[in-house]
N, C-alpha and C positions, 0 to 999 in steps of 0.2 A: 167745518164752518168757521173759517178764520176770524169772522167778526161776530160770532155768536148768533147770528140772524139768518144768514145766507150760505149757500154752498159757495165756497172760494177755491177749493182746491180738489183735485181728483187723483185717484190711483187705480189702475185696474190690476187684477191678480197677475197678469202678464208683465206689467210694468215693475210690481214689486219683485218678482223673480228676476227680471233683467237687471234692475238696480242692485239687488242683493248680490248678484254675481259680480258685478262691477266692484262693489264694496268689498267682497271677499278677495278678489284678485288683489286689490290695493293693500289690504291687511295682510296678506301672504308675502307681500315684498317688504314688509316691516316687521313681522313677527312670525309665529310658528303655531301650528295646532295645540291647543291646550292653554294658550295663553289668554289672559283675561282682558276684556276690551271694555272700557268705560263708555257708556252711551249718554253724552251730555247735550240733551235736547230740551227745549220747551215742549208744550204740548202741540204736537202736529204731525202730519203724515210722514215727515221725514225720518222719524224714530223706526217706523215698520221695516222698510228695507234695510236699515242700519242693523236692527236687531237680527233679521235673518241673514244679512250678510256675515256677521260674527258667526252665526252657526254654519253657514255654508263653508266658511273657512276652517271649521273644526275647533274654533276657539270658543271661549266662555263669555257670553254677553253680561254686562253688569250695568243695569239701568240705574241712573242717578236722578235724584230729585231735580226739580226745576232750577234753572240757574239762578232764579231770585232768592232761592234759600241761601243760607250762609255757606261759604265755600269751605268752612271748618268740617263740615259733614262730608263734603266731597273728599277732602283730604283724608279724613278718618277712613272712609271706604276705601280709597286707593291704597293706603298704607295696610290696610286690613287684607285686601285680596292681592296685593303686589303687582297690580296693573301697571304696564308700561306703555300701552296704547289707549288712546281716547279718539272718539268719533264726534264730530259736532259740524255745525254750519260754518262757512267761511266768515261770515260777519261775527259770529260768536267768538271764534278763535281769535279774530283780529281785536275784539274788545278785551279778551283776556290778556292779550299781549300789551294792550295800552294801559290796563288797571294794575297789572302785577309785574314786579321786577323780574328780570331773566333769572334770578336766583330763586324765585318762588318754586316751591315743590310742584305745584300744578303745571308751571311752565316746563319742568324737566320732562313731562310726558311727551311722547310722540303724537302730536295732534294732527289728525287727517279730517280734512273737510270732505263731506259726501255729496254736497250739491254741485250740479253742474259737471258730473262725470261724463266722459265721452261715451255714447251709447255702445260703441263697437266693443268697449272693454268687457261689456257684459256677454257677449257672444261666445258659445263654444266652451271647451275646456273641461277638465274632469272636475266639475263642480256641480252640486255640493259635494264636498269630501265625504267619504265613508266615515261614520262615526259609531263607536260602540253605544248600544242602547243604554247601557248602564252609566255611561260617561256623563259628566256634567254639561248642561246645556246653558243655564245661566244661574246667576246669583241673585237671589231676592233679599235685599237688605231690609230687615223688619224695622218697623218705627220704633223708636225709643231713644235712649240716651246717646248723644252724638259723640260721646267720648269712647264708646266700646260698641261699635256696630257689629251686628251679627248677621252674616250672609248665609241663607239658606240655600244649599246647593240642591238644584232641581235638576234631574237628569232627563235624558231624551225620553227614556221609558215612563218616568213619572208624568211628563207632559202628555204623552199619549193615553195613559191610563186615566188620567183626569178628564182628558177630552171625550173618551168613550163613556166614562161614568156620568158626565154632564149630558151627553146626548141621551143616554137612557133615562135620565132623571126628568128631562123637560119633554114637554109636547112637541111632536113634529108639526110644523106650521107651514102651509102652503105659501109660497111667496114670502118667506120670512125675511124680515129686514130688521136690522139692530141698530141700536144707538148708545153711545157712551160718553159721558164727560168725566170719567174717573181718570185720575192720572195713571201713566203707563208704568210708573215706578211702584205702584200698589197692586198688590196681588189680585184684586178683584178687577182693576182696570187692565192689567197686563194679561192675565190668564183668562179671565171672563170677558173682558172687553175687547180684547185684540185676538189672542190665541184661538179662542173657541170659535168665533165666526170665521177665521182662516181655516180651522180644521172642517167646519161644515161647508165653506165655500158659499157663504151667503154675503148679501150686500150689507155694508156697515158704514155707519156715519159717526163723526167724532166732533165733540166741542171741548173747548178748554174748560176746566174746573172753575177758572176764574170768572168766566162768562156766565156759568151757572150762578155762582155765589154773588155776583153783581146784580143778576135778574133771574131769579129762580123760574119765572115764567117762560124763559127761553127753552127750558128742557121739554115742558109739556107742548109748549107751541110748536116744537119741532115734531114731536111725536104725532101731533095732529096733522101738521102740514105735510109731512113726508110719510104719513101712513106707516110709522113704526110699529112692528108687532112684538118685539123682544126688548126689554130695557131693564136694567136694574141700578140700584143705589143703596146706600146704608139708610137706616131708619130716619136720621136727622134730616135727610134730603126731603122725605116725604112730608115730614113735619113742617119744614121750612116752606114748603109749596103751600100747604094749608094755611099757614100763618100770613104769608106775603101776598098771595094771589088773590085779587079781588073779583067779585062775580062779574063785574063789567069787562075785565080784561080777558075772560074766557067765553064770552057770549058766542063766539064764532068756532069754538073748538069742538072737534069730534075725537073723543079717546076711545071710541069703540074698537078701533083697530088694535089697541094694546092688549095683547093675549096673555103675556108673560110679563109681570112686574115683579123681578126678583127683589128680595129685601135681605141684606146680609151685612157683614163686616163689623157689626156691632149688635147688641141685644135689640131684638124686635119687640117694640112695645105694641099690646093690643089697642091701646087708645090711639096710637098713631094711624094704624090701619083703618080703625073704624072712622075717624074724623077724615082721613083723606078721601075714603070711599064716599062718605056723605057729601063732602064738600065738592067733589068732582063727578058725582053721579049725573047732575044735570048735562054734562058733557058726553055722558055715554060710558063713564068708566064703570067696568064691572068688578065687583069686589073679589070674584073668583079668579080675577088675573093675578092676585098676589101669589108669589112663590117665595115664602120665608126660607132660608136655608142657613146651614152652619158650615164654616170652614177656616181654615188659616194657612199662611204661607208656608208652614211646615208641612203641610199636607197638599203642596202645589196651589190648591185653593179649595176644593169641594170635598165635604165629608158627608152631609146629609142635607136633604131637601124635601120639600112638601111633596107627599105622595099625590102624583098627578091624576090619581083616579078619584080623589076625593077634594072637597074644599078645604080651606084653612080651618085647623083645628086648634081650639083654645081650651084652657082649663082654669079652674081657681083653686088655690090652696091655701090653707090655714096659715096665716102669718106667724102665729106664736110658735106653731110646731116646726116652721122653716127655720126659726132661730136655733133649733136643735138638729138641723139638717135631716128633719123627718118630713115626709110628704104625705099631707092628709088632704085629699079632694073634698071641697065643699060646694055647695050651691050658691047662687047669687042672692038667696034669701038668708044666708047664714048670719046670725047675730054677731058673730066674731070677725074681726078684721081678716081680710083675705087678699091675696095678690093675684092678678090675672097674668096668665102666661100664653104665649104664642107659641104653638109647636114648630119646632124646626125640622120636622118631617121624619124620614127613615133613611137609612144606608142602602146603598145599591150593589148589585152584583156579589162578589165574594169579599167585599170590605166587612170589617168587623169592628163594632164600637162597644166597649164595655164601660159600665159605671163601676169605679173603683175606689174603694177606701185607700186612700193614699198612704196612711200611716200604717196599715198591715198589709197592703198590697193584695187584697182579696176582693172578689167582685161583692158589691153592695147587695143588700137586700132590696126587693122591688120598691119598698116605701121609704128608701134613703137617698139622699143627695150624695153623690161622689164626682171624683174627677173622671173625665172623659178620657179613656185610653183608646187609640185608634191603630188598626192595622190594614194596610191596603196598598196596592201597587203605586198609588200616588203619594205615599208617605216619602219625604224627601230623604236625601242620603245623609243629611246632617248639616252641620254649621262648618262653613269654610275654616278649615285649620284651628278648629276648637273642639279638641278631642274629649276632654272632659264634659263640656257642655253637650256634645253629641252623645256620648254614653248616658248621660243623665236623662235627657229628652227624648232621644230617638231609639234607645234600646233598653226600655223598661220591661221588667219580667214580674209576672205574679209570683206569689210566695211558693207556688206549686212548680215554678219553672217555665210556665207558659208564656211565649212571646217570640220575639220582641214587639213591643208596642211603642207607638208614639204618644207620649205624655202630652195632651194638649194644653194643660194648665187651666182648663175651663172646668166648671162644676155645673152638674145638671143631674136629671132624672129622667126615667122613662114612665109613662103613664098610658095604659091601653096601647101599647107599642109605638107611641110617639115620643120623639125626643124634645125635651124642654132644657133651655140654658137658664141657669140661675146667676151666674157671675164668674169672674176669675178667682181662681184659688188664692193668689197672692194679694188680691184686693179685699178680701173678706176682712170685716171688722169685727174683732172678738172683744166685747165688753161684758164683764162679769160672768163668762162663761157662755154668753149667748153670741149667736153668728148673725151679723147684719150685712146685707149686701149694699154696697154703696150706691148703686144706681137707684135703689128703692129710696134711700134717704134723700139723694139728689133731686129725684123726681118730686117728692113731698115738699121739698123746700122750694122749688121753682114755681110751684103751683100756689104756693102760700101768698103771694102778692103779684100783681101785674108789673110792678117795677122791676122784678127779677127776671133776668135774661133766660129764656127757655135753653136747656143743654149747655147752660153756662156756669154749671156749679161742679164742686168736687168734694168728696167726703173721704176722710181717712183718719187713722188713729195714730197718736203719738204717746210715747211712755213718759209720764212725769210723775215723780216721787214713787216710782214703782208700780204704777198702775197705768192701764191703757185709757187714755182720753180721746173724746171725739173732737174732730175739727172740721168745720165746714167753711169752705170758701165759695163765694157766690159773686158772679158778675152782675151789674145792673144793666137795665136797657139804656141805651145811649139817650132816649128821649126822657129818661127819668133822672138823670145825673143832677139837674139843677134843683128840682122839686123834692127829691127824695129825702126822707129824714133816716139817716143810718141807724139811730137808736131805736126807732120805732120799728124799723125793718128787723133788726137783730132780735128785738123782743118777740116779734111775729114768727121768725124762724124758730127761736127757742120754744115758742108755744106749740108750733106744728110738730116739732121733734118729740115734745113731751107728751103731747095727747096721742100721737099716732104710734110712737115706738116706746114710749116710757123712757126716752133718752134725754140727757141734758149734755150740751157741747160745751167743752172748755174754752174753746175759741170758735167765734163766729167773725169771719172776716169778709168785707165787702169790696169789690174790686170794679175798676172800670171795664167796659168791653174789650175783650182780647187779653186781659190779665191772667186767665187760665191757660196754662201751657198745653198744647195739643201737638198730635202727630201730624205728619203730612197729609194724612186722609181725614183730619178733623176729629180724631178720637181724643177725649181727654186723657192726658198723661198723669194719672193719679200718683205714681211712684215719684216722678219728677216734681210734681207739684209739692208733695210732702218733703222731698229734700230741699226744695227752694224754700219752703215755709221754715224748716228748721234752720236753715242757713241764713235767714233773714232777707233773702233775695227778692221778695215780692213786695210790690207797692200796694198799699190797701187805702181805701178812703178814709 
């Protein structure tokens, strides 16, 4: 959907295969198997045959963020993986030549245009090349600091194991049809949105993430119009639709076709699912279509997902106990403060997921929060040419020698056999010996006043005079910039932190929309925000 509204381009599976063969032949005239190939595309169908063309040639595909992003990140990725070849459209390659001098590092690459290749070049020949299953297929560069990008090495076996696991996890649907607006350089967009439909051989539709962000209604409008059965997105996308789509805009929609609404890539909020289900129930949306899941690029994509035999499961746990990493289930009538959690489901097949005390490297008791350690055939090979980080993350062993495991860096617990995620280990805020999850603080803050932008805040701690102090950064809604009273909002935020958590923030800073640093997929970059705050690089109101 090139314009975000209508189907403008088509590709059949046969055309993908033919174009991939042509691209593979071209690549092999410039490079050799095992070489890294940068894929420099915006969001469009051209990416798909280019990706498989690299694999057909026995090379390693390296998807890049969209060209509109800073080229510094491209250069960092190129230098990290040592790529000498790059694929793109002829028009983009011309633009690159016009905007950058001949001695620019990116101009030193061998750029190959993949549009308008002669059809006969894709016929015959010993392609795709035979590859070792344990050999690298592509590098998935994780979101984060542009200065030191980490490339997750995903093998051909990892891809196949992940595909089989996802097939087992999700319901079989007659006449299945998928849809995605997630970027191809993001693990959920690449593996879930592009590779999984290819594995299943089902029709798939794509839309640019920019078209979704400009008008969120386009996503659900397409689901209704084209009778999409399976589609997923992060939590923020469902929240955005609830906030931005008015009843009169969806009067003619029919979302009863949507049988699998995957939710992942960030913590899943019970409130988000409930509000979305209520808001779009008049359109026929069934709340049992929600499929919350958990995964990460280091596991190709998928680790756990909702048990398809049961509806979405939720629980409530005591907030005060959680600050000690204890899990104490309570009812909705509990007089004590509690947090709702949405289950991320169960693991599948022979995959194993342990809740581990990272300090002692021992399995946690059932009522304790710990780090999630994963073992499965889709656990990636490691980070490209980062041996120390690979050993630390992908080759972890329990104290008794059991392993190796992938350390996910996520914290969570199991309750009645269901997996719940509480946050990231590196993001936990420890103040006076108690553990606080930043997303809980951020959610309470954004709800404290309508002038505060939803999903526009970040909380972290800094050390001042030998003690950990809380810092809260929060964006304002664009419509509130003129009338908002910063001092009153700061007092309101301080009040909600005190009454809800018994905390006092040392610094509360308000920003314009877009002031919070985010990853390419829209996640808040808490560590980078902290670094920018300490360096004095952020602009506050």
